[in-house]
C-alpha positions in Angstrom: 33.3 83.9 176.8 31.5 82.1 174.0 33.0 79.0 172.3 33.4 80.8 169.0 35.1 83.8 170.6 37.5 81.5 172.5 38.4 79.5 169.4 38.9 82.8 167.5 41.3 84.0 170.2 43.2 80.7 170.2 43.5 80.9 166.4 44.7 84.5 166.5 47.3 83.7 169.2 48.6 80.7 167.3 48.7 82.8 164.1 50.7 85.5 165.9 53.1 82.9 167.3 53.6 81.3 164.0 54.2 84.7 162.3 56.7 85.6 165.0 58.5 82.2 164.6 58.7 82.6 160.8 60.1 86.1 161.1 62.7 84.8 163.6 63.6 81.9 161.3 64.0 84.2 158.4 66.3 86.4 160.5 68.3 83.4 161.6 68.8 82.1 158.1 69.7 85.6 156.8 66.8 85.4 154.3 67.2 89.0 153.2 70.9 88.8 152.5 72.2 89.3 149.0 75.7 88.6 147.9 78.2 90.6 146.0 80.3 88.3 143.8 83.8 87.7 145.1 85.4 85.2 142.8 88.9 83.7 142.8 91.1 83.1 139.7 91.2 79.9 137.8 88.3 78.1 139.4 87.5 74.7 137.8 85.0 72.1 138.6 86.5 68.8 139.8 85.5 65.7 137.7 83.4 62.9 139.0 81.9 64.9 141.9 78.4 65.5 140.5 76.3 64.7 143.6 77.8 66.9 146.2 81.1 67.0 148.1 79.7 67.8 151.6 83.0 67.4 153.5 86.6 67.5 152.5 89.7 67.0 154.6 93.4 67.2 153.4 96.4 65.5 154.9 99.8 67.2 155.2 101.1 65.5 152.1 98.3 66.9 150.0 96.0 63.8 149.9 92.4 64.9 150.2 89.4 62.8 151.1 85.9 63.8 149.9 82.5 62.6 150.9 79.8 62.7 148.2 76.1 61.8 147.7 74.7 63.0 151.0 70.9 62.7 151.2 69.8 65.2 153.8 66.1 65.7 154.5 64.6 68.7 152.9 67.5 69.3 150.5 68.0 68.2 146.9 69.8 64.9 146.4 70.3 62.1 143.9 69.4 58.4 144.1 73.1 57.4 143.6 74.6 55.8 146.8 77.2 57.8 148.7 80.9 57.4 147.9 84.3 58.5 149.2 86.9 59.9 146.8 90.6 60.7 147.2 92.4 63.5 145.5 96.1 64.0 145.2 96.6 67.8 145.4 100.2 67.3 144.2 99.0 65.9 140.9 98.4 68.7 138.4 95.6 66.7 136.8 93.5 67.2 140.0 91.4 64.1 139.3 89.3 62.6 142.1 89.6 58.9 142.4 86.7 56.8 143.8 87.9 54.6 146.7 86.9 51.0 146.4 84.7 49.7 149.3 84.7 46.2 150.7 82.1 43.8 149.3 80.6 43.1 152.7 79.8 46.8 153.3 76.2 48.0 152.7 76.9 50.4 149.8 73.2 50.8 148.9 72.4 52.6 152.1 75.7 54.4 152.4 74.9 58.1 153.1 78.1 59.9 154.1 78.1 63.2 155.9 81.1 64.6 157.9 84.5 63.0 157.7 87.8 63.1 159.6 91.2 61.4 159.2 93.6 60.2 161.9 97.2 59.1 161.1 98.7 56.7 163.6 102.3 57.9 164.0 103.4 54.5 165.2 102.9 52.9 161.8 101.6 55.7 159.6 98.3 53.9 159.2 95.5 56.3 158.0 92.1 55.9 159.5 89.0 57.5 158.0 86.0 58.2 160.2 82.7 58.8 158.3 79.4 59.9 159.6 76.8 57.7 157.9 73.0 58.1 157.8 71.5 54.8 156.5 67.7 55.2 156.5 68.4 58.6 158.0 69.8 57.1 161.2 73.2 58.1 162.6 76.3 56.0 163.0 80.0 56.3 162.5 82.0 54.1 160.1 85.7 53.5 160.8 87.8 52.6 157.8 91.5 52.1 157.1 92.8 53.7 153.9 94.8 51.3 151.7 97.0 53.5 149.4 98.3 50.7 147.1 94.9 49.9 145.6 92.9 53.1 146.5 90.5 51.2 148.7 89.0 51.4 152.2 89.0 48.5 154.7 86.0 48.7 156.9 87.0 48.1 160.5 83.7 48.7 162.4 80.5 50.5 162.8 80.0 52.7 165.9 76.5 53.3 167.3 75.4 54.9 170.6 72.3 56.5 172.0 74.3 59.8 172.5 75.2 59.8 168.8 71.7 60.3 167.7 71.9 63.1 165.1 75.5 63.3 164.1 76.6 66.0 161.6 80.4 66.1 161.8 83.3 64.4 163.5 86.9 65.0 164.4 89.1 62.0 165.2 91.5 62.3 168.2 92.7 58.7 168.2 92.5 55.4 166.3 89.1 54.8 167.7 88.1 58.0 169.6 86.5 61.2 168.4 84.4 64.3 169.1 81.1 64.5 167.2 78.4 67.2 166.8 74.7 66.4 167.2 72.9 69.0 165.1 69.4 68.2 166.5 67.9 67.1 169.8 65.1 65.0 168.3 65.6 61.9 166.1 62.3 61.8 164.3 62.5 63.6 161.0 59.2 65.5 161.5 60.4 66.8 164.9 63.8 67.6 163.6 62.6 69.4 160.4 59.6 71.3 161.7 59.4 71.4 165.5 63.0 72.3 166.3 63.3 75.2 163.8 60.0 76.5 165.1 61.0 76.4 168.7 64.6 77.6 168.0 66.1 76.3 171.2 69.8 75.6 172.0 69.5 71.9 172.4 72.3 70.6 170.2 75.5 69.3 171.7 79.0 67.8 171.3 79.8 64.2 172.3 83.1 62.6 173.1 83.4 58.9 172.1 86.0 56.3 173.0 85.5 52.5 173.5 85.7 53.1 177.2 83.7 56.3 177.6 80.9 58.2 175.8 79.7 61.5 177.2 78.2 64.9 176.3 81.1 67.4 176.7 79.5 70.6 175.4 75.9 71.9 175.1 73.9 74.9 174.3 74.1 75.0 170.5 71.2 75.9 168.1 72.7 73.7 165.3 76.1 72.2 166.1 77.6 71.6 162.7 81.3 71.5 161.8 83.9 70.5 164.3 87.7 70.4 164.1 90.9 70.5 166.2 93.8 73.0 166.5 97.2 71.9 165.3 98.5 71.6 168.8 95.5 69.4 169.8 94.6 71.7 172.7 91.5 73.3 171.3 88.3 72.2 169.6 86.4 74.4 167.2 82.6 74.0 166.9 80.5 75.8 164.3 77.0 76.7 165.3 75.1 77.2 162.0 72.2 79.2 163.4 74.0 81.5 165.8 76.6 82.5 163.1 79.5 81.8 165.4 82.6 79.6 165.7 83.1 78.5 169.3 86.6 77.8 170.7 86.8 75.2 173.4 89.7 74.0 175.5 90.3 70.3 175.9 90.8 68.9 179.4 92.7 65.9 180.6 89.4 63.9 180.9 88.5 64.9 177.3 85.9 67.4 178.6 85.6 70.7 176.9 85.5 74.2 178.4 84.3 77.2 176.3 86.9 79.9 175.8 85.3 82.3 173.3 83.2 82.6 170.2 83.9 84.4 167.0 81.1 85.9 164.9 81.3 85.1 161.2 78.2 86.8 159.8 77.1 83.8 157.8 75.7 80.3 158.3 78.8 78.3 158.3 78.9 74.5 157.8 82.2 72.6 158.0 85.5 73.9 159.3 89.0 72.9 158.2 92.2 74.0 159.9 95.4 74.9 158.1 98.2 72.9 159.8 101.0 75.4 159.3 99.2 78.6 160.3 96.2 77.4 162.4 93.9 79.4 160.2 90.3 78.2 160.0 88.6 77.8 156.7 84.8 77.6 156.6 82.3 76.7 153.8 79.2 78.8 154.5 75.6 79.4 153.4 75.2 83.1 153.0 71.4 82.8 152.8 70.2 79.5 154.2 66.6 80.4 153.6 67.3 80.0 149.9 69.0 76.7 150.7 66.0 75.2 152.7 63.4 76.7 150.3 65.3 75.6 147.2 64.3 77.3 144.0 66.4 76.7 140.9 65.4 80.1 139.6 66.8 81.8 142.7 69.5 79.4 143.9 71.4 79.4 147.2 74.8 81.0 147.0 78.2 80.0 148.4 80.7 81.7 150.7 84.1 80.8 152.0 85.4 82.5 155.2 88.9 82.5 156.6 89.7 83.2 160.3 93.2 84.1 161.2 94.6 84.4 164.7 91.5 83.0 166.2 93.0 82.8 169.7 94.0 86.5 169.7 92.0 89.4 171.1 91.2 90.5 167.5 90.8 87.5 165.2 90.7 88.5 161.5 87.6 87.2 159.7 87.8 87.5 155.9 85.5 86.6 153.1 87.7 84.8 150.5 85.1 83.7 148.0 81.4 84.5 147.3 79.0 83.5 144.6 75.3 84.1 144.3 74.5 80.5 143.2 75.0 80.9 139.5 78.4 79.1 139.7 78.3 77.2 142.9 75.3 76.2 145.0 75.3 75.6 148.8 79.0 75.5 149.8 79.6 73.4 152.8 83.4 73.1 153.2 86.6 74.8 152.2 90.1 73.4 152.5 93.5 74.6 151.3 96.8 73.1 150.2 99.7 74.5 148.2 98.0 77.7 147.2 94.8 75.9 146.0 91.4 76.2 147.6 88.9 73.3 147.4 85.2 74.3 147.9 82.7 71.5 148.4 78.9 71.6 148.4 76.0 69.8 149.9 74.5 68.6 146.6 76.3 70.5 143.8 79.7 70.3 142.3 83.1 71.0 143.8 85.6 73.7 142.8 89.3 74.1 142.9 90.5 77.7 142.8 93.8 79.5 143.0 94.2 81.6 146.1 95.0 85.2 145.3 
């Protein structure tokens, strides 16, 4: 075979492979999906949250914590440093309050992603865990919330080789947690181009404590949101690219065993759990192709999904909210309290709606 013919065959094979990978990626991201509007009553944009509200979590007393200002490679973002806000859901004004950060904390590079709260029942101290990506690295910041002056006391920064591409976190103690790694590689080029091209289940879940750090669950295409059941017996992991929520049982050694998975029909991001009912609430990307190939003229939409009775033989999966992107772009989280639904986004505003 001549050199020209061989090169032509190689180019043809690579072109065919590239075409197949693009078709697969479009299928994975639900690129052809179009939404039918499904709005809720009395939706209003929350003030002061102009640069995203990627993750939201709400305590049992209605106090919400919100992370803003995420700079995620490949997605729109602002130059404003990240911030943490609180919101009193019992206050009819529904006004987010920026939490003051300590002076010795590096605010300029603060890039908050997933968050989780742990309340120490011994003294009611509230600990806030924040996934942080300074210079697009991964580490976890541990804060204590000071209610009297709406501030955060920085306790420590947690780094580990196994926490290499952290997306979300769920606290299970004052200094222990489970975390999702959404990628296998750490280099941005490999994460952004090679991994989507290969489409392999290389993401994982890590358990961290000061005494032990270990991988406890593997085989995810894009391990994203993570949370815990009200009885603390199960962990929920959202795999963005396989359109499933995975249910895992906790073991005495903090290992995890897969119980089941529930299909959601969307690319879901973060998951919150309603304490009273155990219902799961998910902020989702109905068409992630539009999110990653952002075009202001054809914006990515938003979707909120509720899962009831997830441990039963027939969980009920319901679309609660849907918008084609003309009201809300790129929803990433949904959380409820007192008949209200908060919907956060990766880089857009946040909404508060009445549940029907």
